[in-house]
C-alpha positions as CSV (number, residue, x, y, z in Angstrom):
1,M,111.2,-102.2,-7.7
2,K,109.9,-101.4,-11.0
3,L,112.0,-101.8,-14.0
4,T,111.9,-98.3,-15.3
5,K,113.5,-97.6,-11.8
6,L,116.9,-99.1,-13.1
7,L,117.7,-96.3,-15.3
8,Y,117.9,-94.1,-11.4
9,K,119.8,-96.9,-9.5
10,P,123.9,-96.0,-8.7
11,L,125.9,-97.6,-11.4
12,A,127.7,-99.3,-8.2
13,V,124.7,-101.2,-7.4
14,L,124.1,-102.0,-10.9
15,M,127.7,-103.6,-10.9
16,G,127.7,-105.2,-7.6
17,W,126.2,-108.3,-8.2
18,A,128.5,-111.0,-9.4
19,F,128.2,-115.1,-11.0
20,A,127.0,-117.3,-8.3
21,V,125.8,-121.4,-8.2
22,A,122.5,-121.0,-6.6
23,S,122.3,-122.8,-3.3
24,V,118.5,-122.8,-2.7
25,A,116.1,-125.2,-1.0
26,A,114.7,-127.6,-2.9
27,A,111.1,-126.2,-1.8
28,D,112.1,-123.0,-3.3
29,L,112.2,-124.2,-6.6
30,T,109.4,-124.5,-9.4
31,P,108.8,-127.8,-10.5
32,M,111.5,-127.2,-13.5
33,G,114.2,-126.3,-10.5
34,A,114.5,-122.8,-11.4
35,E,114.0,-120.5,-8.0
36,K,110.5,-119.5,-7.6
37,A,111.4,-116.4,-5.7
38,G,112.1,-113.0,-7.8
39,S,115.7,-111.6,-7.9
40,S,117.2,-109.2,-4.9
41,D,116.7,-106.1,-7.3
42,G,113.0,-106.7,-8.4
43,L,113.9,-107.0,-12.0
44,V,113.2,-110.7,-12.6
45,P,109.4,-111.0,-10.5
46,A,108.6,-114.5,-8.5
47,W,107.6,-117.6,-11.0
48,D,103.7,-117.7,-10.3
49,G,103.3,-120.7,-12.3
50,G,103.6,-119.2,-15.9
51,L,101.2,-118.6,-18.7
52,S,99.5,-122.3,-19.3
53,K,96.4,-121.2,-20.4
54,A,95.2,-119.7,-24.1
55,P,93.3,-116.3,-24.0
56,A,89.5,-116.6,-24.8
57,G,89.0,-116.7,-28.9
58,F,92.7,-118.0,-29.5
59,D,92.6,-119.3,-33.0
60,S,96.0,-120.7,-34.3
61,K,95.5,-119.8,-37.8
62,K,95.8,-115.7,-36.6
63,G,98.8,-116.7,-34.8
64,Y,99.9,-116.2,-30.9
65,A,97.6,-113.0,-29.4
66,D,100.3,-111.1,-27.5
67,P,99.1,-110.6,-23.7
68,F,101.8,-108.0,-23.1
69,A,101.0,-105.9,-26.6
70,G,100.2,-103.0,-24.5
71,E,103.7,-102.5,-23.1
72,K,106.3,-99.9,-24.1
73,P,109.4,-100.4,-23.6
74,S,110.7,-99.4,-19.9
75,F,114.7,-98.5,-21.8
76,T,116.7,-98.8,-24.7
77,I,120.4,-100.2,-24.6
78,T,122.4,-98.5,-27.1
79,A,126.0,-98.2,-27.8
80,A,125.9,-94.9,-25.9
81,N,124.5,-96.2,-22.9
82,M,125.5,-99.8,-22.5
83,A,128.5,-99.5,-20.2
84,Q,125.8,-98.9,-17.7
85,Y,124.6,-102.3,-18.3
86,K,127.4,-104.4,-18.9
87,D,127.1,-106.5,-16.6
88,K,123.7,-107.9,-18.0
89,L,124.9,-108.1,-21.4
90,S,127.2,-110.6,-23.3
91,A,130.1,-110.1,-25.1
92,G,128.0,-110.6,-28.3
93,Q,125.5,-108.7,-27.5
94,M,128.0,-105.5,-26.7
95,E,129.7,-106.2,-29.8
96,M,126.8,-105.7,-32.2
97,L,126.0,-102.6,-30.3
98,K,129.2,-101.7,-31.1
99,R,129.3,-102.5,-35.0
100,F,125.8,-101.3,-35.9
101,P,125.0,-97.6,-35.2
102,D,121.6,-98.7,-35.3
103,Y,121.4,-101.7,-33.6
104,K,119.6,-101.3,-30.1
105,M,117.8,-103.5,-27.2
106,N,114.4,-102.4,-26.1
107,V,114.1,-103.9,-22.9
108,Y,110.4,-104.5,-21.0
109,A,109.0,-105.4,-17.8
110,S,110.1,-109.0,-16.9
111,H,107.6,-111.7,-17.2
112,R,108.0,-115.5,-16.4
113,T,105.7,-116.8,-18.4
114,A,107.4,-120.6,-18.9
115,A,104.7,-123.4,-18.2
116,Y,104.5,-126.9,-18.9
117,P,101.9,-129.8,-18.5
118,Q,101.6,-131.1,-14.6
119,S,102.6,-135.0,-16.1
120,L,106.0,-133.1,-17.1
121,Y,106.0,-131.6,-13.5
122,D,105.0,-135.0,-11.8
123,A,107.6,-136.9,-14.1
124,V,110.4,-134.5,-12.8
125,K,109.8,-134.9,-9.5
126,S,109.5,-138.6,-9.6
127,E,112.9,-139.1,-11.0
128,A,114.9,-135.8,-9.8
129,G,117.9,-137.3,-8.1
130,K,117.7,-140.8,-9.7
131,V,119.2,-139.9,-13.0
132,T,123.2,-139.9,-13.2
133,L,125.6,-139.1,-16.0
134,G,126.9,-141.8,-18.3
135,D,129.9,-142.4,-20.6
136,G,132.2,-139.1,-19.6
137,G,128.9,-137.0,-19.7
138,N,128.0,-138.3,-23.0
139,S,124.6,-139.6,-21.7
140,V,122.3,-140.0,-18.9
141,K,121.3,-142.8,-17.1
142,G,117.9,-143.5,-15.4
143,L,115.6,-141.7,-17.1
144,V,112.3,-142.7,-18.3
145,H,109.9,-140.1,-18.6
146,S,111.2,-136.8,-17.2
147,T,112.6,-134.4,-19.9
148,V,114.7,-132.3,-17.2
149,P,117.1,-134.7,-16.1
150,F,118.7,-132.6,-13.9
151,P,116.4,-130.2,-12.4
152,E,119.4,-128.9,-9.9
153,P,122.3,-129.4,-11.8
154,K,126.2,-129.5,-10.3
155,S,127.7,-129.3,-13.7
156,G,128.2,-127.5,-16.9
157,V,127.2,-130.5,-19.1
158,E,123.9,-131.2,-16.8
159,V,122.8,-127.9,-17.8
160,I,123.5,-128.6,-21.8
161,W,121.8,-132.2,-20.9
162,N,118.6,-130.1,-19.8
163,H,118.3,-128.2,-22.7
164,V,118.8,-131.0,-25.3
165,M,116.3,-133.3,-23.2
166,R,114.0,-130.3,-22.9
167,Y,109.8,-130.6,-23.8
168,R,108.9,-129.2,-26.8
169,G,105.0,-130.5,-27.0
170,N,105.2,-134.3,-27.4
171,S,105.4,-133.9,-31.0
172,L,105.1,-130.9,-33.7
173,E,105.1,-129.9,-37.3
174,R,106.3,-126.7,-38.3
175,Y,106.3,-124.7,-41.3
176,S,109.1,-122.0,-41.2
177,A,111.6,-119.8,-43.2
178,T,115.0,-119.3,-43.1
179,F,116.9,-116.3,-44.2
180,P,120.3,-116.2,-45.1
181,V,120.5,-112.6,-45.3
182,Q,123.9,-110.8,-47.3
183,A,125.2,-107.9,-45.9
184,N,123.6,-105.4,-48.1
185,G,120.2,-107.0,-46.9
186,N,119.4,-108.8,-49.8
187,F,117.6,-112.8,-49.0
188,T,116.1,-115.6,-50.8
189,P,113.6,-117.3,-47.9
190,V,114.0,-121.1,-47.6
191,T,110.8,-122.6,-46.6
192,I,110.9,-125.9,-45.2
193,T,108.4,-128.1,-43.3
194,E,109.5,-129.6,-40.2
195,N,108.2,-132.6,-37.8
196,L,109.8,-133.6,-34.6
197,L,109.0,-136.3,-32.2
198,L,110.3,-136.7,-29.0
199,A,111.1,-140.4,-28.0
200,S,110.1,-139.8,-24.3
201,S,106.2,-139.4,-25.6
202,T,105.9,-142.9,-26.9
203,S,104.7,-145.8,-25.1
204,N,107.7,-148.2,-26.1
205,P,110.9,-146.0,-27.3
206,E,113.7,-147.5,-28.6
207,P,116.5,-147.6,-26.4
208,N,118.8,-144.9,-26.4
209,R,116.7,-142.2,-28.5
210,L,116.0,-139.2,-28.0
211,F,114.0,-138.0,-30.6
212,S,113.0,-138.5,-34.5
213,Y,112.9,-135.3,-37.1
214,M,112.0,-135.0,-40.6
215,G,113.0,-131.2,-42.4
216,L,111.9,-130.8,-45.8
217,I,112.9,-127.9,-48.0
218,T,109.9,-126.8,-50.0
219,G,111.4,-123.6,-51.5
220,P,113.3,-121.8,-53.7
221,S,113.3,-124.1,-56.5
222,S,117.1,-124.2,-56.4
223,V,117.2,-126.3,-52.9
224,A,113.5,-127.6,-52.9
225,G,113.8,-130.9,-52.1
226,E,117.4,-131.5,-50.4
227,D,115.6,-132.9,-47.5
228,L,117.0,-134.3,-44.0
229,L,115.7,-137.0,-41.7
230,V,117.7,-137.6,-38.1
231,I,117.5,-140.1,-35.8
232,E,118.7,-138.6,-32.7
233,P,120.1,-141.1,-30.2
234,I,120.9,-140.2,-26.6
235,D,124.6,-141.3,-26.2
236,Q,125.8,-140.3,-29.7
237,V,129.4,-141.5,-28.8
238,K,128.0,-145.0,-28.4
239,E,125.9,-144.7,-31.2
240,S,126.2,-142.0,-33.7
241,R,123.6,-139.7,-35.1
242,Q,121.4,-141.6,-38.0
243,A,120.7,-139.2,-40.3
244,W,119.5,-139.4,-44.4
245,L,119.5,-136.7,-47.2
246,Y,117.3,-137.1,-50.4
247,N,119.2,-135.4,-53.6
248,P,116.7,-134.1,-55.8
249,G,119.3,-134.5,-58.7
250,Q,120.2,-137.9,-58.1
251,R,116.5,-138.8,-57.0
252,R,118.1,-141.1,-54.3
253,V,118.0,-140.9,-50.4
254,M,121.8,-141.4,-49.1
255,R,123.3,-142.1,-45.3
256,A,124.6,-138.8,-44.2
257,P,127.1,-139.6,-41.3
258,D,128.6,-136.4,-41.8
259,I,125.3,-134.2,-40.6
260,A,126.6,-133.7,-36.8
261,Y,128.8,-130.8,-35.1
262,D,130.0,-128.2,-37.4
263,S,129.0,-129.4,-40.7
264,P,127.1,-126.6,-42.5
265,G,123.7,-126.4,-41.1
266,Q,120.3,-127.0,-43.3
267,G,119.1,-123.9,-45.9
268,A,121.6,-121.7,-43.8
269,D,124.1,-120.9,-46.4
270,G,127.2,-122.0,-44.4
271,L,126.0,-119.3,-41.7
272,R,125.5,-121.6,-39.0
273,T,126.9,-125.2,-37.9
274,T,124.8,-128.3,-37.7
275,D,124.9,-127.9,-33.7
276,D,123.6,-124.6,-33.7
277,Y,120.1,-125.6,-34.7
278,D,118.0,-124.9,-31.8
279,G,120.2,-123.2,-29.6
280,F,122.3,-126.5,-29.2
281,N,121.8,-130.0,-30.2
282,G,123.9,-132.9,-30.5
283,A,126.3,-134.9,-28.8
284,P,128.7,-132.9,-25.9
285,D,131.8,-135.0,-26.3
286,R,133.9,-132.4,-28.3
287,Y,133.9,-129.7,-25.5
288,D,134.7,-129.4,-21.7
289,W,131.8,-127.6,-20.1
290,K,132.4,-125.8,-17.2
291,L,129.6,-124.2,-15.0
292,V,130.6,-120.5,-14.4
293,G,127.5,-119.9,-12.4
294,K,123.5,-118.2,-12.5
295,K,123.3,-114.6,-13.4
296,E,120.4,-111.9,-14.1
297,M,120.9,-111.1,-18.0
298,F,118.8,-109.2,-21.1
299,I,117.3,-111.7,-23.1
300,A,115.1,-112.1,-26.1
301,Y,111.7,-113.2,-24.5
302,N,108.0,-113.3,-25.1
303,N,108.4,-111.9,-28.7
304,Y,105.0,-113.0,-29.7
305,R,105.3,-109.7,-32.4
306,L,107.6,-112.3,-34.2
307,T,104.7,-114.7,-34.5
308,S,101.8,-113.0,-35.8
309,K,100.3,-113.2,-39.0
310,S,100.1,-109.8,-39.7
311,E,103.9,-109.3,-39.9
312,K,106.0,-109.4,-43.2
313,Y,109.2,-110.9,-43.2
314,A,110.4,-107.9,-45.2
315,E,109.7,-105.9,-42.0
316,I,111.7,-108.4,-39.8
317,I,114.5,-108.6,-42.5
318,K,116.8,-105.5,-42.3
319,P,120.5,-105.1,-43.5
320,G,122.8,-105.8,-40.9
321,H,120.6,-107.2,-38.5
322,M,117.0,-108.0,-37.6
323,N,114.6,-104.9,-37.2
324,Q,115.3,-104.7,-33.4
325,D,111.7,-102.5,-33.0
326,M,110.5,-106.0,-33.2
327,V,112.5,-107.7,-30.8
328,R,111.6,-107.7,-27.1
329,Y,114.4,-107.9,-24.3
330,E,113.4,-108.7,-20.7
331,P,115.8,-109.4,-17.3
332,H,116.0,-113.1,-16.6
333,R,118.1,-115.2,-14.6
334,V,120.2,-117.7,-16.8
335,W,122.7,-120.9,-16.5
336,V,126.0,-119.5,-17.7
337,V,128.2,-122.6,-19.3
338,E,131.7,-122.5,-21.0
339,A,132.4,-125.3,-23.4
340,T,136.0,-125.1,-24.3
341,L,137.4,-127.6,-27.3
342,K,139.0,-130.6,-25.9
343,P,142.4,-131.2,-27.0
344,G,142.6,-133.3,-30.2
345,K,139.2,-132.7,-31.0
346,R,137.9,-130.5,-34.1
347,H,135.3,-127.9,-34.5
348,V,134.8,-124.7,-36.0
349,Y,134.2,-123.2,-32.6
350,S,137.3,-123.2,-30.0
351,R,135.2,-121.7,-27.6
352,R,131.4,-121.1,-26.9
353,T,129.5,-119.1,-23.9
354,F,125.8,-120.7,-23.3
355,Y,123.2,-118.7,-21.5
356,V,120.6,-120.6,-20.5
357,D,116.9,-119.7,-19.6
358,E,116.5,-120.8,-15.5
359,D,112.8,-121.4,-16.2
360,S,112.7,-123.6,-19.4
361,W,116.5,-125.0,-20.0
362,Q,116.3,-123.2,-23.4
363,V,119.8,-122.0,-24.6
364,A,118.8,-118.1,-24.7
365,H,122.1,-116.7,-26.2
366,T,125.4,-118.1,-27.4
367,D,129.0,-116.2,-28.1
368,A,130.8,-118.8,-30.5
369,Y,134.5,-118.0,-30.7
370,D,137.1,-119.1,-33.7
371,G,140.5,-120.9,-33.7
372,R,141.9,-117.8,-33.0
373,G,140.2,-116.9,-29.9
374,E,138.0,-114.2,-31.5
375,L,134.3,-113.4,-31.3
376,W,132.7,-115.2,-34.5
377,R,129.3,-115.6,-34.1
378,V,126.8,-114.2,-32.1
379,H,123.6,-116.4,-31.6
380,E,119.9,-115.3,-30.3
381,V,117.4,-116.9,-29.6
382,D,114.1,-115.4,-29.4
383,A,111.8,-117.2,-27.2
384,V,107.6,-117.1,-26.6
385,Q,105.8,-119.3,-24.4
386,Y,103.3,-121.5,-26.6
387,Y,100.3,-121.5,-24.3
388,D,97.8,-123.6,-25.9
389,V,100.3,-126.3,-25.1
390,P,101.9,-125.1,-22.9
391,T,105.5,-124.8,-23.7
392,L,108.3,-122.4,-24.3
393,W,110.1,-122.5,-27.9
394,L,111.4,-120.6,-30.2
395,A,109.9,-117.5,-32.0
396,C,113.1,-117.3,-34.0
397,E,116.7,-117.7,-34.2
398,V,118.9,-115.5,-35.4
399,E,123.1,-116.0,-35.6
400,Y,125.1,-113.0,-36.4
401,D,128.6,-113.8,-38.4
402,L,130.4,-110.5,-37.3
403,Q,133.5,-111.6,-39.7
404,S,131.3,-111.9,-43.1
405,R,128.7,-109.1,-41.6
406,R,126.1,-111.4,-42.8
407,Y,123.2,-113.3,-40.9
408,V,120.8,-116.0,-40.8
409,V,117.1,-116.0,-39.2
410,G,115.8,-119.6,-38.8
411,G,112.3,-120.3,-37.9
412,L,110.1,-117.5,-38.5
413,T,106.6,-118.5,-39.2
414,S,104.6,-115.1,-39.4
415,Q,103.7,-115.6,-43.1
416,E,103.4,-119.9,-43.1
417,K,100.5,-122.1,-42.1
418,P,100.2,-122.4,-38.1
419,M,102.5,-124.9,-36.2
420,R,100.8,-127.4,-34.6
421,F,101.8,-129.2,-31.4
422,N,101.3,-132.5,-30.0
423,I,99.8,-133.9,-33.7
424,K,99.8,-137.8,-34.4
425,L,103.1,-139.4,-35.4
426,E,104.5,-142.5,-35.0
427,S,107.8,-143.4,-35.0
428,G,107.1,-145.4,-38.7
429,F,107.0,-141.9,-39.9
430,F,110.9,-141.1,-39.7
431,T,112.0,-143.6,-42.1
432,A,114.1,-143.5,-45.3
433,D,111.6,-144.8,-47.3
434,N,109.0,-142.3,-46.4
435,L,111.7,-139.7,-46.7
436,R,111.8,-140.7,-50.4
437,R,108.2,-140.8,-50.8
438,L,107.8,-137.4,-49.3
439,S,110.1,-136.0,-51.3
440,N,109.1,-137.0,-54.6
């Protein structure tokens, strides 16, 4: 069934599906553990290998060419018609539609573009079933090369580990801008240069290492030089995250043990927590994780327009919310995971609902609730397939604060230098001494 026919389906059919933890034979799964087959309603197509080759003439300096540029929305969801689609929307998406009269979701035909290197597929296959949870779910045991420890997850925390450990290239260098946006639409971009190295890509990784990260803020002048280094363990209860900050006023590198969990995120003006970055990061130990099941949902996918070097930030950032004409939504299957704060643990979010893309294990959307149990923040990750790597990662991520009516967009690259994947990085790059050198 074509997506355009959705408008003509009886409402009872639209409402008819329910959550279900899929029980699918391994032969019917993709190399990453997703269902190969399309959905029964025809909205989600079968996976055919994804998008793993760059088009002829590809030049990263010009941005990523959009293979679906000629497509038009099949329909648009607004506050007026959202009840018709509520089973494929999150509570946060519906709240955004209610609160902002001009907020909308343009829904396009679905393309399952997620694809990865064959070497990753081989590693997932060879290690499937051999990896177990350790330390009460706070670590994984038996993982060597795969970045998908649980291709057939049986619990919510296994889904979250798949997200936390997922492949984003062996290494990368990203030049991007973050926009804390005030209620009236005013913003000052915070530019940042980031380097990431996955421990699984190194020849001899240290024990209990997930990745190394360096984030250098380059502007504006008021915050330039507030730089961050993170050495990320796998089990952060056994060994806490190692973090250092460079303070440009004191010209000193200092240990930063509080850069974790719900401490304010770098360059975000208090609009997101540290563990909000990249959909979710860090230790899972403060929450109980419940696997609700799998469902179809409209999520931001194949957002090549947001990476285009021809787009200007002033056209993307608008009062109240992003320019929704630039955001592409598609129906995809997602794993739904409820995170509830454990008794005696502290976090500004008492509950979080995560929607995780089945093809990539990337968190696609999160609804976060405050200590009173009220919906507080709506976090959307706008995905794109970087076909030259190949890997699926974000074009940007946006977090709406419903209480302050402000929001923050992170990771926009359209007016920055091209992002580079699989660059030569050594673990020696990620040291406090190098942080000091790069910050001066």
